[in-house]
PDB file as gemmi writes it, atoms N, CA and C in Angstrom:
CRYST1    1.000    1.000    1.000  90.00  90.00  90.00 P 1                      
ATOM      1  N   MET A   1     -12.971  -8.429  16.638  1.00  0.00           N  
ATOM      2  CA  MET A   1     -12.199  -7.533  15.532  1.00  0.00           C  
ATOM      3  C   MET A   1     -10.491  -7.789  15.161  1.00  0.00           C  
ATOM      4  N   ASN A   2     -11.234  -7.401  13.846  1.00  0.00           N  
ATOM      5  CA  ASN A   2      -9.691  -7.388  12.721  1.00  0.00           C  
ATOM      6  C   ASN A   2      -8.925  -5.698  12.957  1.00  0.00           C  
ATOM      7  N   ASP A   3      -7.806  -6.146  12.946  1.00  0.00           N  
ATOM      8  CA  ASP A   3      -6.778  -4.900  12.857  1.00  0.00           C  
ATOM      9  C   ASP A   3      -6.888  -5.218  11.358  1.00  0.00           C  
ATOM     10  N   VAL A   4      -6.767  -3.320  11.119  1.00  0.00           N  
ATOM     11  CA  VAL A   4      -6.301  -2.837   9.637  1.00  0.00           C  
ATOM     12  C   VAL A   4      -5.520  -2.260   9.600  1.00  0.00           C  
ATOM     13  N   PHE A   5      -4.668  -2.524   9.327  1.00  0.00           N  
ATOM     14  CA  PHE A   5      -2.939  -2.449   8.564  1.00  0.00           C  
ATOM     15  C   PHE A   5      -3.460  -1.083   7.798  1.00  0.00           C  
ATOM     16  N   VAL A   6      -2.482  -0.391   7.677  1.00  0.00           N  
ATOM     17  CA  VAL A   6      -1.968   0.703   6.139  1.00  0.00           C  
ATOM     18  C   VAL A   6      -0.855   0.728   6.416  1.00  0.00           C  
ATOM     19  N   SER A   7      -0.486   0.285   4.853  1.00  0.00           N  
ATOM     20  CA  SER A   7       0.986   0.486   4.541  1.00  0.00           C  
ATOM     21  C   SER A   7       1.543   1.979   4.776  1.00  0.00           C  
ATOM     22  N   SER A   8       2.988   1.884   5.033  1.00  0.00           N  
ATOM     23  CA  SER A   8       3.608   3.334   4.575  1.00  0.00           C  
ATOM     24  C   SER A   8       3.887   3.594   3.598  1.00  0.00           C  
ATOM     25  N   ILE A   9       3.301   2.501   2.250  1.00  0.00           N  
ATOM     26  CA  ILE A   9       3.865   2.424   0.993  1.00  0.00           C  
ATOM     27  C   ILE A   9       2.837   3.669   0.950  1.00  0.00           C  
ATOM     28  N   SER A  10       1.937   3.143   1.201  1.00  0.00           N  
ATOM     29  CA  SER A  10      -0.061   4.311   0.485  1.00  0.00           C  
ATOM     30  C   SER A  10       0.152   5.725   1.545  1.00  0.00           C  
ATOM     31  N   ALA A  11       1.134   6.120   2.103  1.00  0.00           N  
ATOM     32  CA  ALA A  11       1.093   7.430   2.303  1.00  0.00           C  
ATOM     33  C   ALA A  11       2.071   8.027   0.995  1.00  0.00           C  
ATOM     34  N   MET A  12       2.566   7.468   0.909  1.00  0.00           N  
ATOM     35  CA  MET A  12       3.811   7.595   0.037  1.00  0.00           C  
ATOM     36  C   MET A  12       3.431   7.941  -1.627  1.00  0.00           C  
ATOM     37  N   GLU A  13       2.116   6.732  -1.717  1.00  0.00           N  
ATOM     38  CA  GLU A  13       1.393   7.011  -2.790  1.00  0.00           C  
ATOM     39  C   GLU A  13       0.602   8.374  -3.212  1.00  0.00           C  
ATOM     40  N   LEU A  14      -0.516   8.733  -2.025  1.00  0.00           N  
ATOM     41  CA  LEU A  14      -1.400   9.330  -1.699  1.00  0.00           C  
ATOM     42  C   LEU A  14      -0.253  10.616  -2.460  1.00  0.00           C  
ATOM     43  N   ALA A  15       0.457  10.631  -1.224  1.00  0.00           N  
ATOM     44  CA  ALA A  15       1.235  12.161  -1.336  1.00  0.00           C  
ATOM     45  C   ALA A  15       1.738  12.459  -2.653  1.00  0.00           C  
ATOM     46  N   THR A  16       2.617  11.537  -3.355  1.00  0.00           N  
ATOM     47  CA  THR A  16       3.111  11.915  -4.414  1.00  0.00           C  
ATOM     48  C   THR A  16       2.263  11.682  -5.487  1.00  0.00           C  
ATOM     49  N   LYS A  17       0.969  11.217  -5.665  1.00  0.00           N  
ATOM     50  CA  LYS A  17       0.172  11.592  -6.368  1.00  0.00           C  
ATOM     51  C   LYS A  17      -0.699  12.659  -6.503  1.00  0.00           C  
ATOM     52  N   PHE A  18      -0.708  13.520  -5.282  1.00  0.00           N  
ATOM     53  CA  PHE A  18      -1.552  14.695  -4.589  1.00  0.00           C  
ATOM     54  C   PHE A  18      -0.837  15.638  -5.336  1.00  0.00           C  
ATOM     55  N   ARG A  19       0.959  15.277  -5.129  1.00  0.00           N  
ATOM     56  CA  ARG A  19       1.520  16.766  -5.947  1.00  0.00           C  
ATOM     57  C   ARG A  19       1.644  16.735  -6.784  1.00  0.00           C  
ATOM     58  N   ILE A  20       1.418  15.927  -8.061  1.00  0.00           N  
ATOM     59  CA  ILE A  20       1.620  15.775  -8.890  1.00  0.00           C  
ATOM     60  C   ILE A  20       0.371  15.715  -9.815  1.00  0.00           C  
ATOM     61  N   GLY A  21      -0.567  16.678  -9.119  1.00  0.00           N  
ATOM     62  CA  GLY A  21      -2.029  16.428  -9.285  1.00  0.00           C  
ATOM     63  C   GLY A  21      -3.153  15.306 -10.228  1.00  0.00           C  
ATOM     64  N   LYS A  22      -2.121  13.896  -9.915  1.00  0.00           N  
ATOM     65  CA  LYS A  22      -2.993  13.004 -10.212  1.00  0.00           C  
ATOM     66  C   LYS A  22      -3.881  12.501  -9.238  1.00  0.00           C  
ATOM     67  N   LEU A  23      -4.491  13.419  -8.004  1.00  0.00           N  
ATOM     68  CA  LEU A  23      -4.841  12.956  -7.242  1.00  0.00           C  
ATOM     69  C   LEU A  23      -5.276  13.885  -6.605  1.00  0.00           C  
ATOM     70  N   PRO A  24      -6.009  14.965  -7.313  1.00  0.00           N  
ATOM     71  CA  PRO A  24      -6.694  16.165  -6.573  1.00  0.00           C  
ATOM     72  C   PRO A  24      -7.244  15.975  -5.413  1.00  0.00           C  
ATOM     73  N   GLU A  25      -8.227  15.077  -5.522  1.00  0.00           N  
ATOM     74  CA  GLU A  25      -8.811  14.550  -3.938  1.00  0.00           C  
ATOM     75  C   GLU A  25      -8.628  14.299  -3.094  1.00  0.00           C  
ATOM     76  N   ALA A  26      -6.918  13.637  -2.618  1.00  0.00           N  
ATOM     77  CA  ALA A  26      -6.546  13.642  -1.680  1.00  0.00           C  
ATOM     78  C   ALA A  26      -6.477  14.494  -0.627  1.00  0.00           C  
ATOM     79  N   ALA A  27      -6.040  16.219  -0.929  1.00  0.00           N  
ATOM     80  CA  ALA A  27      -6.494  17.325  -0.721  1.00  0.00           C  
ATOM     81  C   ALA A  27      -6.856  17.083   1.010  1.00  0.00           C  
ATOM     82  N   MET A  28      -7.992  16.197   1.131  1.00  0.00           N  
ATOM     83  CA  MET A  28      -8.679  16.746   2.449  1.00  0.00           C  
ATOM     84  C   MET A  28      -7.293  16.076   3.625  1.00  0.00           C  
ATOM     85  N   ILE A  29      -6.870  14.807   3.137  1.00  0.00           N  
ATOM     86  CA  ILE A  29      -5.732  14.203   4.347  1.00  0.00           C  
ATOM     87  C   ILE A  29      -4.055  14.498   3.011  1.00  0.00           C  
ATOM     88  N   SER A  30      -4.103  14.983   2.680  1.00  0.00           N  
ATOM     89  CA  SER A  30      -2.664  15.033   2.107  1.00  0.00           C  
ATOM     90  C   SER A  30      -1.720  15.898   3.505  1.00  0.00           C  
ATOM     91  N   GLY A  31      -0.947  14.924   4.107  1.00  0.00           N  
ATOM     92  CA  GLY A  31      -0.187  16.371   5.224  1.00  0.00           C  
ATOM     93  C   GLY A  31      -0.480  16.180   5.966  1.00  0.00           C  
ATOM     94  N   ARG A  32      -1.871  15.238   6.388  1.00  0.00           N  
ATOM     95  CA  ARG A  32      -2.155  14.851   7.428  1.00  0.00           C  
ATOM     96  C   ARG A  32      -2.641  13.103   7.219  1.00  0.00           C  
ATOM     97  N   PHE A  33      -2.071  12.410   6.664  1.00  0.00           N  
ATOM     98  CA  PHE A  33      -2.105  11.191   6.462  1.00  0.00           C  
ATOM     99  C   PHE A  33      -1.868  10.072   7.585  1.00  0.00           C  
ATOM    100  N   VAL A  34      -1.223  10.386   8.768  1.00  0.00           N  
ATOM    101  CA  VAL A  34      -0.715   9.834  10.433  1.00  0.00           C  
ATOM    102  C   VAL A  34      -2.230  10.102  10.922  1.00  0.00           C  
ATOM    103  N   GLU A  35      -2.768  11.673  10.664  1.00  0.00           N  
ATOM    104  CA  GLU A  35      -3.259  11.945  11.442  1.00  0.00           C  
ATOM    105  C   GLU A  35      -4.978  11.148  11.792  1.00  0.00           C  
ATOM    106  N   ARG A  36      -5.382  10.825  10.414  1.00  0.00           N  
ATOM    107  CA  ARG A  36      -6.238  10.377   9.750  1.00  0.00           C  
ATOM    108  C   ARG A  36      -6.557   8.775  10.207  1.00  0.00           C  
ATOM    109  N   ILE A  37      -5.581   8.032   9.535  1.00  0.00           N  
ATOM    110  CA  ILE A  37      -5.042   6.586  10.777  1.00  0.00           C  
ATOM    111  C   ILE A  37      -5.241   6.546  11.901  1.00  0.00           C  
ATOM    112  N   ALA A  38      -4.275   7.484  12.405  1.00  0.00           N  
ATOM    113  CA  ALA A  38      -5.061   7.347  13.771  1.00  0.00           C  
ATOM    114  C   ALA A  38      -6.561   7.652  14.390  1.00  0.00           C  
ATOM    115  N   LEU A  39      -7.092   8.704  14.170  1.00  0.00           N  
ATOM    116  CA  LEU A  39      -8.447   8.639  13.632  1.00  0.00           C  
ATOM    117  C   LEU A  39      -9.267   7.371  13.934  1.00  0.00           C  
ATOM    118  N   GLU A  40      -8.840   6.805  12.264  1.00  0.00           N  
ATOM    119  CA  GLU A  40      -9.707   5.602  12.110  1.00  0.00           C  
ATOM    120  C   GLU A  40      -9.375   4.525  13.369  1.00  0.00           C  
ATOM    121  N   ARG A  41      -8.261   4.435  13.756  1.00  0.00           N  
ATOM    122  CA  ARG A  41      -7.819   3.407  14.562  1.00  0.00           C  
ATOM    123  C   ARG A  41      -7.020   2.201  13.308  1.00  0.00           C  
ATOM    124  N   PHE A  42      -6.729   2.296  12.314  1.00  0.00           N  
ATOM    125  CA  PHE A  42      -5.587   1.692  11.481  1.00  0.00           C  
ATOM    126  C   PHE A  42      -4.206   1.531  12.404  1.00  0.00           C  
ATOM    127  N   GLN A  43      -3.611   0.532  12.370  1.00  0.00           N  
ATOM    128  CA  GLN A  43      -2.134   0.271  12.510  1.00  0.00           C  
ATOM    129  C   GLN A  43      -1.546   0.486  11.393  1.00  0.00           C  
ATOM    130  N   PRO A  44      -0.194   1.414  11.686  1.00  0.00           N  
ATOM    131  CA  PRO A  44       0.733   1.363  10.536  1.00  0.00           C  
ATOM    132  C   PRO A  44       1.319   0.192  10.297  1.00  0.00           C  
ATOM    133  N   LEU A  45       1.090  -0.159   8.825  1.00  0.00           N  
ATOM    134  CA  LEU A  45       1.970  -0.910   8.607  1.00  0.00           C  
ATOM    135  C   LEU A  45       3.509  -0.544   7.537  1.00  0.00           C  
ATOM    136  N   PRO A  46       4.658  -0.772   8.228  1.00  0.00           N  
ATOM    137  CA  PRO A  46       6.045   0.002   7.876  1.00  0.00           C  
ATOM    138  C   PRO A  46       6.589  -0.830   7.168  1.00  0.00           C  
ATOM    139  N   ILE A  47       7.661  -0.238   6.027  1.00  0.00           N  
ATOM    140  CA  ILE A  47       8.868  -1.240   5.545  1.00  0.00           C  
ATOM    141  C   ILE A  47       9.416  -1.673   6.000  1.00  0.00           C  
ATOM    142  N   ALA A  48       9.292  -3.204   5.103  1.00  0.00           N  
ATOM    143  CA  ALA A  48      10.597  -3.604   6.317  1.00  0.00           C  
ATOM    144  C   ALA A  48      11.928  -4.152   5.466  1.00  0.00           C  
ATOM    145  N   LEU A  49      13.334  -4.790   6.021  1.00  0.00           N  
ATOM    146  CA  LEU A  49      13.957  -5.067   4.618  1.00  0.00           C  
ATOM    147  C   LEU A  49      13.348  -6.197   3.900  1.00  0.00           C  
ATOM    148  N   ALA A  50      12.789  -7.619   4.645  1.00  0.00           N  
ATOM    149  CA  ALA A  50      12.187  -8.425   3.959  1.00  0.00           C  
ATOM    150  C   ALA A  50      10.901  -7.728   2.800  1.00  0.00           C  
ATOM    151  N   HIS A  51      10.438  -6.562   3.261  1.00  0.00           N  
ATOM    152  CA  HIS A  51       9.472  -6.425   2.267  1.00  0.00           C  
ATOM    153  C   HIS A  51      10.339  -5.910   1.195  1.00  0.00           C  
ATOM    154  N   ALA A  52      10.644  -4.959   1.510  1.00  0.00           N  
ATOM    155  CA  ALA A  52      12.137  -4.284   0.564  1.00  0.00           C  
ATOM    156  C   ALA A  52      12.700  -5.398  -0.323  1.00  0.00           C  
ATOM    157  N   ASP A  53      12.904  -6.030   0.211  1.00  0.00           N  
ATOM    158  CA  ASP A  53      14.160  -7.448  -0.900  1.00  0.00           C  
ATOM    159  C   ASP A  53      12.450  -7.869  -1.208  1.00  0.00           C  
ATOM    160  N   ALA A  54      11.718  -8.796  -0.169  1.00  0.00           N  
ATOM    161  CA  ALA A  54      11.020  -9.033  -2.097  1.00  0.00           C  
ATOM    162  C   ALA A  54      10.021  -8.318  -3.182  1.00  0.00           C  
ATOM    163  N   ALA A  55       9.626  -6.833  -3.054  1.00  0.00           N  
ATOM    164  CA  ALA A  55       9.615  -6.087  -3.727  1.00  0.00           C  
ATOM    165  C   ALA A  55      10.401  -5.844  -5.372  1.00  0.00           C  
ATOM    166  N   GLY A  56      11.864  -5.981  -4.696  1.00  0.00           N  
ATOM    167  CA  GLY A  56      13.107  -5.895  -5.164  1.00  0.00           C  
ATOM    168  C   GLY A  56      13.359  -7.786  -6.605  1.00  0.00           C  
ATOM    169  N   LEU A  57      12.485  -8.305  -5.819  1.00  0.00           N  
ATOM    170  CA  LEU A  57      12.791  -9.391  -6.835  1.00  0.00           C  
ATOM    171  C   LEU A  57      11.491 -10.114  -7.893  1.00  0.00           C  
ATOM    172  N   LEU A  58      10.353  -9.513  -7.177  1.00  0.00           N  
ATOM    173  CA  LEU A  58       8.898  -9.276  -7.806  1.00  0.00           C  
ATOM    174  C   LEU A  58       9.294  -8.959  -9.277  1.00  0.00           C  
ATOM    175  N   ALA A  59       9.212 -10.183  -9.817  1.00  0.00           N  
ATOM    176  CA  ALA A  59       8.743  -9.789 -11.817  1.00  0.00           C  
ATOM    177  C   ALA A  59       7.724  -9.509 -12.361  1.00  0.00           C  
ATOM    178  N   ILE A  60       7.395  -8.701 -11.868  1.00  0.00           N  
ATOM    179  CA  ILE A  60       5.780  -7.582 -12.632  1.00  0.00           C  
ATOM    180  C   ILE A  60       6.292  -7.358 -13.777  1.00  0.00           C  
ATOM    181  N   PRO A  61       5.175  -7.572 -14.656  1.00  0.00           N  
ATOM    182  CA  PRO A  61       5.793  -6.698 -15.634  1.00  0.00           C  
ATOM    183  C   PRO A  61       5.874  -5.042 -15.858  1.00  0.00           C  
ATOM    184  N   HIS A  62       4.961  -4.601 -14.961  1.00  0.00           N  
ATOM    185  CA  HIS A  62       5.075  -2.806 -14.526  1.00  0.00           C  
ATOM    186  C   HIS A  62       5.416  -2.575 -13.863  1.00  0.00           C  
ATOM    187  N   ARG A  63       5.641  -1.363 -13.885  1.00  0.00           N  
ATOM    188  CA  ARG A  63       7.603  -0.768 -13.123  1.00  0.00           C  
ATOM    189  C   ARG A  63       6.662  -0.054 -11.597  1.00  0.00           C  
ATOM    190  N   ASP A  64       5.389  -0.277 -11.639  1.00  0.00           N  
ATOM    191  CA  ASP A  64       4.612   0.699 -10.404  1.00  0.00           C  
ATOM    192  C   ASP A  64       5.661   0.296  -8.985  1.00  0.00           C  
ATOM    193  N   PRO A  65       6.092   1.049  -8.729  1.00  0.00           N  
ATOM    194  CA  PRO A  65       6.685   0.818  -7.231  1.00  0.00           C  
ATOM    195  C   PRO A  65       5.319   0.554  -5.791  1.00  0.00           C  
ATOM    196  N   PHE A  66       4.966   1.247  -6.254  1.00  0.00           N  
ATOM    197  CA  PHE A  66       4.180   1.232  -5.133  1.00  0.00           C  
ATOM    198  C   PHE A  66       3.485   0.002  -4.915  1.00  0.00           C  
ATOM    199  N   ASP A  67       3.220  -1.000  -6.197  1.00  0.00           N  
ATOM    200  CA  ASP A  67       1.987  -1.718  -6.198  1.00  0.00           C  
ATOM    201  C   ASP A  67       3.409  -2.691  -5.805  1.00  0.00           C  
ATOM    202  N   ARG A  68       4.584  -2.728  -6.138  1.00  0.00           N  
ATOM    203  CA  ARG A  68       5.357  -4.058  -5.789  1.00  0.00           C  
ATOM    204  C   ARG A  68       5.443  -3.464  -4.234  1.00  0.00           C  
ATOM    205  N   PHE A  69       5.566  -3.193  -3.072  1.00  0.00           N  
ATOM    206  CA  PHE A  69       5.462  -3.076  -1.830  1.00  0.00           C  
ATOM    207  C   PHE A  69       4.392  -3.577  -1.655  1.00  0.00           C  
ATOM    208  N   LEU A  70       3.186  -2.760  -1.822  1.00  0.00           N  
ATOM    209  CA  LEU A  70       2.056  -4.021  -1.147  1.00  0.00           C  
ATOM    210  C   LEU A  70       2.103  -4.989  -1.779  1.00  0.00           C  
ATOM    211  N   ILE A  71       2.355  -5.233  -2.638  1.00  0.00           N  
ATOM    212  CA  ILE A  71       2.342  -7.178  -2.974  1.00  0.00           C  
ATOM    213  C   ILE A  71       3.207  -7.525  -2.866  1.00  0.00           C  
ATOM    214  N   ALA A  72       4.247  -7.534  -1.957  1.00  0.00           N  
ATOM    215  CA  ALA A  72       5.481  -7.799  -1.464  1.00  0.00           C  
ATOM    216  C   ALA A  72       4.863  -7.970   0.197  1.00  0.00           C  
ATOM    217  N   GLN A  73       4.502  -6.732   0.522  1.00  0.00           N  
ATOM    218  CA  GLN A  73       4.259  -6.806   1.572  1.00  0.00           C  
ATOM    219  C   GLN A  73       2.652  -7.314   2.538  1.00  0.00           C  
ATOM    220  N   ALA A  74       1.900  -8.010   1.229  1.00  0.00           N  
ATOM    221  CA  ALA A  74       0.919  -8.877   1.757  1.00  0.00           C  
ATOM    222  C   ALA A  74       1.664 -10.530   1.684  1.00  0.00           C  
ATOM    223  N   ILE A  75       2.472 -10.663   1.074  1.00  0.00           N  
ATOM    224  CA  ILE A  75       3.102 -11.682   0.473  1.00  0.00           C  
ATOM    225  C   ILE A  75       3.715 -12.035   2.177  1.00  0.00           C  
ATOM    226  N   VAL A  76       4.720 -11.017   2.301  1.00  0.00           N  
ATOM    227  CA  VAL A  76       5.707 -11.308   3.251  1.00  0.00           C  
ATOM    228  C   VAL A  76       5.151 -11.537   4.681  1.00  0.00           C  
ATOM    229  N   ASP A  77       3.954 -10.978   4.698  1.00  0.00           N  
ATOM    230  CA  ASP A  77       3.178 -10.952   6.021  1.00  0.00           C  
ATOM    231  C   ASP A  77       2.000 -11.743   5.839  1.00  0.00           C  
ATOM    232  N   ASP A  78       1.312 -12.177   4.975  1.00  0.00           N  
ATOM    233  CA  ASP A  78       0.787 -13.153   4.354  1.00  0.00           C  
ATOM    234  C   ASP A  78      -0.546 -12.616   5.442  1.00  0.00           C  
ATOM    235  N   MET A  79      -1.128 -11.055   4.492  1.00  0.00           N  
ATOM    236  CA  MET A  79      -2.152 -10.454   4.547  1.00  0.00           C  
ATOM    237  C   MET A  79      -3.034 -10.214   3.834  1.00  0.00           C  
ATOM    238  N   GLU A  80      -4.833  -9.641   3.529  1.00  0.00           N  
ATOM    239  CA  GLU A  80      -4.775  -9.499   2.684  1.00  0.00           C  
ATOM    240  C   GLU A  80      -5.047  -8.262   2.171  1.00  0.00           C  
ATOM    241  N   LEU A  81      -5.363  -8.147   1.513  1.00  0.00           N  
ATOM    242  CA  LEU A  81      -4.626  -6.895   0.766  1.00  0.00           C  
ATOM    243  C   LEU A  81      -6.145  -6.015   0.160  1.00  0.00           C  
ATOM    244  N   VAL A  82      -6.576  -5.356   0.885  1.00  0.00           N  
ATOM    245  CA  VAL A  82      -7.842  -4.271  -0.180  1.00  0.00           C  
ATOM    246  C   VAL A  82      -7.403  -3.353  -1.284  1.00  0.00           C  
ATOM    247  N   SER A  83      -7.840  -3.821  -2.093  1.00  0.00           N  
ATOM    248  CA  SER A  83      -7.318  -3.140  -3.086  1.00  0.00           C  
ATOM    249  C   SER A  83      -8.629  -3.971  -5.054  1.00  0.00           C  
ATOM    250  N   ASN A  84      -8.583  -2.750  -5.837  1.00  0.00           N  
ATOM    251  CA  ASN A  84      -9.820  -3.392  -6.669  1.00  0.00           C  
ATOM    252  C   ASN A  84      -8.481  -3.679  -7.685  1.00  0.00           C  
ATOM    253  N   GLU A  85      -7.580  -3.791  -7.056  1.00  0.00           N  
ATOM    254  CA  GLU A  85      -6.655  -4.274  -8.873  1.00  0.00           C  
ATOM    255  C   GLU A  85      -6.342  -5.443  -9.168  1.00  0.00           C  
ATOM    256  N   GLU A  86      -6.996  -5.616  -9.719  1.00  0.00           N  
ATOM    257  CA  GLU A  86      -7.532  -7.769 -10.299  1.00  0.00           C  
ATOM    258  C   GLU A  86      -5.613  -8.171 -10.137  1.00  0.00           C  
ATOM    259  N   ARG A  87      -5.014  -7.310 -11.406  1.00  0.00           N  
ATOM    260  CA  ARG A  87      -3.572  -7.799 -11.148  1.00  0.00           C  
ATOM    261  C   ARG A  87      -2.976  -8.599 -10.489  1.00  0.00           C  
ATOM    262  N   PHE A  88      -3.212  -7.646  -9.246  1.00  0.00           N  
ATOM    263  CA  PHE A  88      -2.555  -8.507  -8.072  1.00  0.00           C  
ATOM    264  C   PHE A  88      -2.643  -9.739  -7.314  1.00  0.00           C  
ATOM    265  N   ASP A  89      -3.856 -10.699  -8.639  1.00  0.00           N  
ATOM    266  CA  ASP A  89      -4.120 -12.178  -8.128  1.00  0.00           C  
ATOM    267  C   ASP A  89      -3.303 -12.542  -8.926  1.00  0.00           C  
ATOM    268  N   ALA A  90      -2.487 -12.312  -9.799  1.00  0.00           N  
ATOM    269  CA  ALA A  90      -1.877 -12.720 -11.202  1.00  0.00           C  
ATOM    270  C   ALA A  90      -0.487 -13.304  -9.623  1.00  0.00           C  
ATOM    271  N   TRP A  91      -0.338 -12.764  -8.475  1.00  0.00           N  
ATOM    272  CA  TRP A  91       1.045 -13.156  -7.711  1.00  0.00           C  
ATOM    273  C   TRP A  91       0.669 -13.624  -6.435  1.00  0.00           C  
ATOM    274  N   GLY A  92      -1.007 -14.219  -6.424  1.00  0.00           N  
ATOM    275  CA  GLY A  92      -0.969 -15.304  -5.261  1.00  0.00           C  
ATOM    276  C   GLY A  92      -1.654 -14.481  -4.018  1.00  0.00           C  
ATOM    277  N   VAL A  93      -1.614 -12.909  -4.265  1.00  0.00           N  
ATOM    278  CA  VAL A  93      -1.906 -12.090  -3.032  1.00  0.00           C  
ATOM    279  C   VAL A  93      -3.697 -12.832  -2.519  1.00  0.00           C  
ATOM    280  N   ARG A  94      -3.889 -12.934  -1.310  1.00  0.00           N  
ATOM    281  CA  ARG A  94      -5.237 -12.638  -1.109  1.00  0.00           C  
ATOM    282  C   ARG A  94      -6.132 -11.253  -1.084  1.00  0.00           C  
ATOM    283  N   ARG A  95      -6.793 -10.755  -1.539  1.00  0.00           N  
ATOM    284  CA  ARG A  95      -7.085  -9.346  -2.183  1.00  0.00           C  
ATOM    285  C   ARG A  95      -9.081  -9.175  -1.819  1.00  0.00           C  
ATOM    286  N   LEU A  96      -9.463  -8.224  -1.113  1.00  0.00           N  
ATOM    287  CA  LEU A  96     -10.887  -8.033  -0.502  1.00  0.00           C  
ATOM    288  C   LEU A  96     -10.984  -6.768  -1.233  1.00  0.00           C  
ATOM    289  N   TRP A  97     -11.776  -6.237  -2.214  1.00  0.00           N  
ATOM    290  CA  TRP A  97     -12.372  -5.880  -3.013  1.00  0.00           C  
ATOM    291  C   TRP A  97     -12.665  -5.978  -4.180  1.00  0.00           C  
TER     292      TRP A  97                                                      
END                                                                             
């Protein structure tokens, strides 16, 4: 069985989008993200300095900081990223979904 990691940036993105009204369906997990991740037996993936450095250096045409961190984490840690964002493929990220 493979470990499943959940990026810290995903928690921030979900909470931010819920707070500003872009993701009202997140009400059921907003504020309980850590608990839900633990219940699913997923592993947290903290943001490291190497991730921040790589994210800042990415020459991505859009300015979404969440995408930058997810791409950087996938590259730095050589992980497959679960996302439906096809634009991630341009950065050499292995993507599932």
